[in-house]
C-alpha positions in Angstrom: -9.7 118.1 26.6 -6.0 118.7 27.5 -3.2 117.3 25.5 -0.1 116.8 26.7 3.5 115.8 25.2 5.3 112.7 26.1 8.5 112.3 24.2 8.8 109.2 22.3 11.7 107.2 22.1 11.9 106.0 18.7 9.7 108.1 16.8 9.1 107.2 13.2 8.4 110.5 11.1 11.3 109.9 8.1 14.8 111.1 8.6 16.0 107.9 9.5 14.1 107.0 12.1 12.4 104.0 10.6 16.0 102.3 10.6 16.3 103.1 14.5 12.9 101.4 14.9 14.1 98.3 13.1 17.6 98.1 14.6 16.7 99.1 18.4 12.9 99.7 18.7 10.6 98.0 21.2 8.0 95.6 19.7 5.2 93.9 22.0 2.9 91.6 20.7 0.0 90.7 23.0 -1.2 87.3 22.2 1.3 84.2 22.1 -0.8 82.0 19.8 -1.0 81.1 16.1 -1.1 85.1 14.9 1.6 86.1 17.7 4.1 83.7 16.6 3.8 84.0 13.0 4.1 87.9 13.5 7.2 87.7 15.6 8.8 85.2 13.1 8.0 87.6 10.2 9.7 90.5 12.1 12.4 88.8 12.3 12.5 87.3 8.9 12.2 90.8 7.7 15.1 92.5 9.5 13.7 93.6 12.9 16.8 93.4 15.1 15.2 95.3 18.2 13.5 93.9 21.5 10.6 91.5 21.3 8.0 90.6 23.8 5.5 88.3 23.6 2.7 88.3 26.1 0.4 85.3 26.7 -2.4 84.5 29.0 -1.8 80.7 29.0 1.4 79.3 30.4 2.1 77.7 27.0 4.1 78.6 24.3 2.0 78.7 21.1 0.2 75.6 20.2 -2.3 74.7 17.5 -6.1 74.6 18.3 -7.7 72.8 15.4 -6.5 69.3 16.7 -8.1 69.9 19.9 -11.4 69.0 18.6 -9.9 66.2 16.4 -6.9 64.2 17.1 -6.9 65.4 20.7 -10.8 64.4 21.5 -10.0 60.8 19.2 -7.2 60.0 21.9 -4.8 60.0 18.7 -2.7 62.8 20.3 -2.2 64.4 23.8 -2.9 67.8 24.2 0.7 68.8 24.9 1.7 67.4 21.6 0.0 70.3 19.7 2.9 72.9 19.7 3.1 75.0 16.4 6.1 74.4 14.2 8.7 77.1 14.4 9.5 78.8 10.9 12.6 80.3 12.7 13.8 81.8 16.1 12.3 84.5 17.2 14.8 85.7 19.9 12.0 87.2 22.1 11.3 87.6 26.0 8.4 85.2 26.6 5.9 86.6 29.2 3.5 83.6 29.5 0.7 83.0 32.0 0.6 86.7 32.8 -2.5 88.4 30.9 -2.5 92.1 29.8 -4.7 94.0 32.0 -4.7 97.5 30.5 -3.5 99.8 27.6 -2.0 103.1 27.9 -1.8 104.6 24.5 -0.5 107.9 25.5 2.4 106.3 27.5 2.8 103.5 25.2 2.3 101.0 27.8 0.8 97.5 28.2 0.0 96.5 31.5 0.1 93.5 32.9 -1.9 91.3 35.7 1.3 91.1 37.9 1.5 94.8 38.2 4.2 95.5 35.5 3.9 97.6 32.5 5.9 96.9 29.1 6.5 99.7 26.6 6.5 99.7 23.3 7.5 101.4 20.1 4.9 99.1 18.0 2.4 96.8 19.5 0.6 94.1 18.1 -2.7 93.0 19.5 -3.7 89.3 18.5 -5.6 88.2 21.7 -7.9 85.9 19.8 -11.2 84.6 21.1 -12.4 82.5 24.0 -15.0 79.7 23.9 -18.4 81.6 25.5 -19.5 79.8 28.6 -22.8 78.4 29.3 -24.5 81.9 30.8 -25.8 80.4 34.2 -22.8 80.3 36.3 -23.9 77.7 39.1 -24.8 75.2 36.1 -21.6 75.8 34.2 -19.5 74.9 37.2 -21.0 71.5 37.6 -18.7 68.4 37.1 -19.0 67.3 33.6 -19.7 70.5 32.0 -17.0 71.6 29.5 -16.2 74.0 26.8 -13.2 73.6 24.3 -10.9 76.3 23.3 -8.1 76.0 25.3 -4.9 72.9 25.5 -6.4 72.7 29.2 -9.9 72.5 28.0 -9.3 69.9 25.2 -6.9 67.6 27.6 -9.8 67.7 30.4 -12.5 67.2 28.1 -10.6 64.2 26.4 -10.0 62.3 29.3 -13.3 62.4 30.3 -14.5 61.0 26.7 -11.7 58.3 27.7 -13.7 57.2 31.0 -16.6 56.2 28.6 -19.5 58.3 29.7 -22.9 57.2 29.2 -24.2 59.8 27.2 -22.2 63.3 25.8 -24.6 66.1 25.6 -23.4 68.6 23.0 -25.1 72.3 23.1 -24.5 74.1 19.5 -24.4 72.5 16.3 -21.5 74.9 14.5 -18.5 73.4 13.5 -16.6 72.7 16.4 -20.0 71.4 18.3 -20.3 69.2 15.3 -16.5 68.1 15.0 -16.9 67.1 19.0 -20.1 65.2 18.1 -18.1 63.3 15.3 -15.3 62.7 17.7 -17.9 61.0 20.3 -19.4 58.7 17.7 -15.9 57.6 16.4 -15.1 56.6 20.0 -18.2 54.9 20.1 -20.2 57.1 22.5 -23.8 58.2 22.8 -24.4 61.7 21.9 -27.3 64.2 21.5 -26.8 67.4 20.0 -29.3 70.4 20.6 -29.3 73.4 17.9 -31.5 76.4 17.9 -31.3 76.6 14.5 -33.0 74.3 11.8 -29.8 72.5 11.1 -26.4 72.1 11.7 -24.2 74.6 10.5 -26.8 76.5 9.6 -25.6 79.7 10.3 -22.3 79.5 8.5 -23.6 77.6 5.1 -27.4 78.1 5.3 -30.2 75.7 5.5 -29.5 73.8 2.0 -26.4 72.8 2.8 -27.2 72.3 6.6 -29.9 69.8 5.8 -27.1 67.7 4.2 -25.3 67.9 7.5 -27.9 66.9 9.4 -28.6 64.0 7.5 -24.7 63.0 7.6 -25.1 63.4 11.5 -28.3 61.3 11.9 -26.8 58.6 9.6 -23.7 58.4 12.0 -26.3 57.8 14.9 -26.3 61.4 16.5 -29.6 62.2 18.4 -29.8 65.8 16.9 -32.5 68.0 18.2 -33.1 71.1 16.0 -35.1 74.5 16.5 -34.8 74.0 20.3 -32.7 75.6 23.2 -31.6 74.2 26.3 -33.4 75.9 29.4 -31.1 74.7 32.1 -28.9 71.8 33.3 -29.4 69.8 36.3 -27.0 68.4 38.7 -27.1 65.8 41.3 -26.2 66.0 44.9 -22.8 65.6 44.4 -22.4 68.7 41.8 -22.2 66.4 38.9 -24.1 67.3 35.7 -27.0 64.6 35.1 -29.7 65.9 32.7 -30.4 68.7 30.4 -33.9 70.5 29.8 -34.9 71.7 26.4 -37.6 74.2 25.5 -39.6 71.7 23.8 -40.3 70.2 27.3 -38.0 67.2 26.9 -35.0 66.1 29.4 -32.2 64.2 28.0 -29.9 62.3 30.8 -26.1 62.8 30.4 -23.2 62.8 32.3 -21.0 64.8 30.1 -22.1 68.2 28.3 -19.9 70.2 26.0 -21.1 74.2 25.4 -20.3 75.0 22.1 -21.9 78.6 21.6 -19.5 80.4 19.9 -16.5 82.8 20.8 -16.2 85.8 22.8 -13.5 88.2 21.4 -10.8 88.9 24.3 -11.0 92.6 24.3 -12.3 93.4 27.8 -8.8 94.5 28.7 -8.8 97.2 26.6 -11.7 99.0 28.1 -11.2 102.8 28.9 -7.8 102.6 26.4 -9.5 104.7 23.5 -8.9 102.2 21.0 -11.7 101.3 18.9 -12.4 97.7 20.6 -15.3 95.7 21.7 -17.7 92.5 21.6 -17.1 92.3 17.9 -13.7 92.8 17.9 -11.0 95.5 17.5 -11.7 97.7 14.2 -8.5 98.1 12.2 -8.0 99.3 8.5 -6.6 96.8 5.5 -3.3 97.5 6.8 -4.0 96.1 10.2 -3.8 99.6 11.7 -6.1 99.7 14.8 -9.0 102.7 15.0 -9.1 104.8 18.0 -12.4 105.3 19.5 -12.8 108.4 17.3 -12.5 106.3 13.9 -8.9 107.6 13.3 -6.2 105.4 12.5 -3.4 104.8 14.7 0.0 104.2 13.4 1.9 102.5 16.1 -1.0 99.8 17.5 -2.1 96.8 14.8 -4.2 94.3 15.2 -4.3 90.5 13.7 -6.3 86.9 13.7 -9.5 86.5 15.2 -9.8 89.6 17.6 -9.3 91.9 14.3 -12.2 93.5 12.2 -10.9 94.9 9.2 -12.7 96.0 5.7 -12.3 93.6 2.8 -12.6 95.2 -0.7 -13.9 92.0 -2.3 -17.1 92.0 0.2 -18.2 95.6 -0.1 -15.6 96.9 2.7 -17.7 95.1 5.3 -15.7 94.8 8.3 -15.1 91.3 8.9 -14.2 89.2 11.8 -12.8 85.8 10.7 -12.1 83.0 13.0 -9.9 81.2 10.4 -6.8 79.5 10.8 -5.1 80.9 7.2 -6.8 84.3 7.8 -4.7 84.5 11.2 -1.5 83.6 9.7 -2.1 85.9 6.3 -3.1 88.9 8.7 -0.3 88.4 11.0 2.2 88.6 8.2 0.3 91.6 6.7 0.7 93.4 10.2 4.4 92.5 10.7 5.6 94.0 7.5 3.5 97.4 7.8 4.9 97.6 11.7 8.4 98.1 10.2 7.7 99.8 6.8 7.4 102.8 5.0 3.8 104.0 4.5 4.6 103.8 0.7 5.6 100.0 1.1 2.9 99.0 3.3 0.5 96.2 2.1 -2.9 95.3 2.4 -4.6 92.2 4.0 -6.9 90.9 1.4 -6.7 87.5 1.9 -9.8 85.1 0.6 -11.4 83.8 3.7 -11.0 79.8 3.7 -12.3 77.3 6.2 -12.1 73.6 6.3 -13.4 70.8 8.7 -13.4 67.1 9.3 -16.6 65.4 10.5 -18.3 62.3 10.2 -15.7 60.7 7.6 -16.2 64.2 5.2 -13.6 66.6 4.5 -15.6 70.0 4.4 -13.9 73.2 3.0 -15.0 76.8 2.1 -13.8 79.6 0.4 -15.1 83.5 0.5 -17.8 84.5 2.6 -20.9 81.8 2.2 -23.0 83.3 4.7 -23.1 86.9 2.8 -24.7 85.0 -0.1 -28.5 84.9 -0.6 -28.8 82.1 -3.4 -26.8 78.6 -3.9 -26.0 76.5 -6.5 -24.5 73.2 -6.9 -22.2 72.7 -10.2 -20.4 69.8 -9.3 -21.8 66.6 -7.8 -25.1 66.3 -5.8 -26.4 66.9 -2.3 -27.6 63.6 -2.0 -24.4 61.9 -2.7 -22.5 64.0 0.0 -20.0 64.9 -2.5 -20.4 68.4 -4.2 -19.4 71.9 -4.5 -22.2 74.5 -3.2 -21.6 78.0 -4.7 -23.2 81.0 -3.1 -24.5 84.3 -5.0 -25.2 87.8 -3.5 -26.4 90.3 -6.0 -25.5 88.5 -9.2 -22.0 87.7 -8.1 -20.2 84.8 -6.9 -19.7 85.1 -3.0 -18.1 82.1 -1.8 -18.3 78.2 -2.1 -18.3 75.1 -0.2 -16.8 71.5 -1.1 -18.2 68.2 0.4 -15.3 66.1 -0.3 -14.9 67.6 -3.5 -12.2 70.2 -3.0 -10.4 69.9 -6.1 -12.8 72.4 -7.6 -12.4 75.2 -4.8 -9.3 76.9 -6.3 -11.7 77.6 -9.5 -14.3 79.3 -7.4 -11.9 81.2 -5.6 -10.9 82.7 -8.5 -14.5 83.4 -9.0 -14.9 85.5 -5.8 -11.8 87.2 -6.4 -12.8 88.1 -9.8 -16.5 89.2 -8.7 -17.5 86.8 -11.3 -21.2 86.7 -12.3 -23.9 84.5 -10.7 -24.9 81.8 -11.7 -21.6 81.1 -13.2 -22.6 80.9 -17.2 -20.2 78.0 -18.2 -21.1 74.2 -18.5 -18.8 71.6 -16.9 -18.2 67.9 -17.6 -19.4 67.1 -14.4 -22.0 69.6 -13.8 -25.7 67.6 -12.8 -28.7 68.9 -14.2 -30.3 69.9 -11.2 -27.5 72.0 -10.2 -27.8 74.5 -12.8 -30.9 76.2 -11.1 -29.7 78.7 -8.2 -32.3 78.4 -5.2 -32.7 80.4 -1.8 -29.4 79.4 0.7 -31.7 79.4 3.2 -29.6 81.3 6.2 -31.5 81.8 9.5 -31.5 85.4 9.4 -33.3 86.4 6.0 -31.5 90.2 6.4 -28.4 90.6 4.4 -25.8 93.2 5.7 -25.5 96.4 3.4 -22.6 96.0 1.3 -21.8 99.8 0.9 -18.6 101.1 2.0 -18.7 101.6 5.9 -15.0 103.1 7.2 -12.8 103.6 4.2 -9.4 104.7 5.6 -6.9 102.2 4.6 -5.3 104.2 1.7 -4.6 101.0 -0.2 -5.9 100.3 -3.7 -7.0 96.8 -4.2 -5.2 97.1 -7.4 -2.2 96.4 -5.6 -3.3 92.9 -5.0 -4.1 92.6 -8.8 -8.0 92.9 -8.1 -10.1 94.5 -10.1 -13.8 96.1 -9.6 -16.4 95.4 -12.0 -20.3 96.7 -12.2 -22.9 94.5 -10.4 -24.0 91.6 -12.8 
C-alpha cells in the first residue's frame, strides 16, 4: 500500500489550530433532515463561524416525518406544512436536490450527483434511511402501490386515500404500517393488513404486547392477517394494482397497496470510500466518530441519526441503530459538539432510546430497548384494559419498558434502565395488578438474544462522565 501526504487546509493538532477550525474551517453535513439541521444549529450555537454546507437529496429544506403517517394521511395537514421549526439561523449554503454520490477520505471531498465536489475539514453524515420498496420491480411500479417515507410519498398517498379507495392493503404491521392502517380506519376506509409475524409490532415489542395490538386492530375493523406473506401483487390491463396474493392461498382485491417492510440505510454512496459503512449503517464510536473499514476511528468524519451504528454502554456495548426522532436530535447535538471540541471536552452519546406512536386511539411510548428483553411483566394496569406498563428484563436487569396510555410511569422505568436495576422490580406499587407481579416470556419472534459482551470499545469515554454506574448482573 502506498501512502501519499496531502496538505490539510485546517489541521487540528493543538497549537491553536482548533480555533482556526472554529473560526474559518469548512464543515459539510450530508443529510438535510432532522439530524442534519439540529447539528447545524448546534454548531452555530457553540460558536462555529466557518463555512457550513448542507447537502440533501430531496429538494426541500428539513421537514418532520412522523406527521406523514398521522396528520397528513388523515387530511388534517398538507405534506408541505411539515417543515421543521428552526431553533436559530444556521447561515449555511444549501445544496438541495443533489445527492452525494461518493466520498474521497484522503482528499477530504464529497462528490455530488451533478459532478461537483465539496471540500471539508469536518464531515457529518446524517443520510438516514429510505423505505424498503416492494422487491419485484414490475409490481412495485403498478399504479396504486406506495411506500411512505418522504414528503412526496406522503402527499401522494394522502391524495389517493382522499379519493376513497374501496380497500387499502398494507404489507407489514410494524409501527408505520399500523399507523397507516389506523389512519385508513379513521377515514372510514376498508383496510387489510398482512404481517408475516404472529402479531403487529411483534418485532419491536414481542408477542405478549403484540397480541394486545392485534386485538386493538381487529376491534377497530382491520382485516388483520398474521403469519402470512404476500407472494405477489396483481395489476390489470391498465397497469393499476387490483389484488394481492398471499402465501396461504388467499387473494385480497384492493386498489391501494402500501408497502411497509422497514427501512434501508442510505450508505450505498459510500461504497469504496474506505469508511465502515454497509447495509446496517455506519459504525461509529460513542462520540459519533466514524470507523474506517479497518476498525480505526476517524477524527474528521462523524455520524448521527438513523444511519449511525454506535455502541451503548447501557446495553453491553451493543452497536445500536436507532430510528428514533429523539435519538437523531440527541446524537446530532453530541456530534456537532465533538466536531469542534478538544478531545478532553468531547462527550459520549448515551441517550436512552425512546419512541412513541399513536394508533387506534391509543398512545404507545417506549424507553430502553424492549427487543433485547426475554421476559416481560405488567406492574401497572392490565393487558385486557389496553392501559398498562410492560417492563422488559434480560438476565436479571430491566432493559426497557412500554406504555399503552400509561406514560406517566415511563420516567420512573427509564431511571431503572439507566441504573441497570434488577428485574423483576422488587417494589410494590399502589396500582400494581396482582397478575402483573409474575414475569412471563416476552415472546419475540427470534428466540436468540444478541450477545451482550463488548464488541468494539474504541470510544475512550467513561460512562461515569454521564453519572452512570455499572453493577454486577443480578
